[in-house]
C-alpha angles and dihedrals in degrees: 000000000000095000107098103172146295122324095194144334122231119215126188114220139181094223119025094192093052090048094050091047093049096047091043093051100039103032102022091244115179112225111222129203091350090147090059091050092049090049090052093245092117122040092215140037120234134211135183120218111182106305092341128095123205128198108211111209120193109232091220091060114012116189117252130280095037141155114297091250108018103202131173112235098026099108129098112192130176120203123194112239119209105215139031116325089236088065090053091050090047091051091052091049091049089054093048093249116145118229106223095190136006173292084261131155115262134167117241124227090254092056096256119136113247147162128239142199121202130210140152135247123223092279094049095255110158111243127188132194110203123194126188092184110116 
């Protein structure tokens, strides 16, 4: 099959600047082309988190084409965490981010057994850090 994976994920947010700040601080996201977005030359902001790219769409003016009902807080995303899940929970605690569930056992996409912690971003999107390190 010629599909090999995701290129990017688009999320709709209430406040692009708050989203970029949160993901940069908590997940070490790298904002991309933000100056072009602020100048109105790009309709979205971009950020890179590990090998994953995110398009950040402002709810007040989502880029076209967009989801049928672009809504802040409607995303559920799982990130792979390299390291023990306790380190992920400690990082969240050090950033003042509440873990809403976990660590709990979860299977990874590759079939490995893992553990996850769950938390929310400023829009209420559900985020998960999944570790398969024992």
